[in-house]
N, C-alpha and C positions, 0 to 999 in steps of 0.2 A: 719229340712232341707227338709223333703217331704212336709210340709204345704207351706213353702215359694216358692218351686217349683210349687205347685199346684196354687197358688195365682198367680205368673207370667203367667203361662198357661191360666189361666181363663182370666186374663187382655188381654192377646195376643188374645184370641179367641173373646172377646168383640169388642175389636178395629177392628179386622179383618171382622166381621159381621156389622160394622158400628154402633154399639150401643154405644150412648154416655154415658160417664161416669161423675157422679156428685155425690158428698157428700150429696146432700139433697133431691136426688130422688132414689127411690127404683126402681130397675129393675128386670125383671124376669131373670132367669138363662137360659143358652141356650137349656138345655133339657126340660124345661116347654113350655106349650103352653098357649096363651093368650086367655082372652076372650075379643072379640071386639065388638064394635056396627057394625052391618051390615044391611044396609038398601038401597044400592044402591042410586038411584035418589030421594032426597027429596026436590028438589026446593029449594026455599030460606029458609026453615023452618028446620034447621038442629035438633032442640029441639023435632021434631015430630018423630024421630028416637028411639025407645026403644028396638027394636030386637038386640039381642047378638047372637054372636056363638063362638066356640071354633076354633082357627085357627090352622092350621097344623103347625108342627115343623119348625121351621126356618122362620116364617112368623112374621110381625109386624103389628100393628093396622094403619090404613091408613085413612086419610081426605083429600079430596080434594074439591076445589071450582072452578067453571068456570062460565063464562059468554058468552052468545051469544045474542046480542041485548040488549034488556032489561029483557032478562031471565037471572036468576042466578039458579045454581045447585049444592048442596053438595053431595059427593058421600062417603060413610062410608063403610070400608070393612077391610078385612085382605089383606095382601099383601107379596110377597116373600122379605126378607131382601135385596137380590141383587138389586131389582128394586128400592128400597129407596135409593141406593147410586149411581143411574145412573144420572150422572150430566147433560145429554142430555134429561133428561125426559121432561122438560118443553119445549124443542124445537120440540118434537114429537107432542104436541097436537097443532090442528089448531084452536085454538079459540082466541078471542081477549085478554081475560084474564083467567090465569089458576095459582092456587096455591095449593100446596100439602104438607103434613107433615106425616112423620112416628113416631110412638111413641112406647114404650116398657114396657107399664104397663098396668094391666087389665083396658078395658073399658076408654082408655085414648084419643079416636080419636072422641069425640064429640065436643072438644072445641081447639082452636088454642093454642099451648104450645108457 
């Protein structure tokens, strides 16, 4: 009974934090810290990012891409889970094209999921 209750509470917390659940993907538990690519601006060449860092607790790995004129820019970093769930995030960025994603496994932020 205690195990079932613990499983239900864990699922509730994952859902509350906005962490997607999938049977074919392994996610970190809430108390673990992710290792994410962390390169700031790398222009068009996301593959040039090889630096990683350990994120603070309650952070996700983050990947964004934006364009201004003919320039494109990838940004790889850690981000607070709460910001991942902000539905108005795209509206707050004043560039012609902006896309972002958060992910929840080690080094998952180099490619779009």
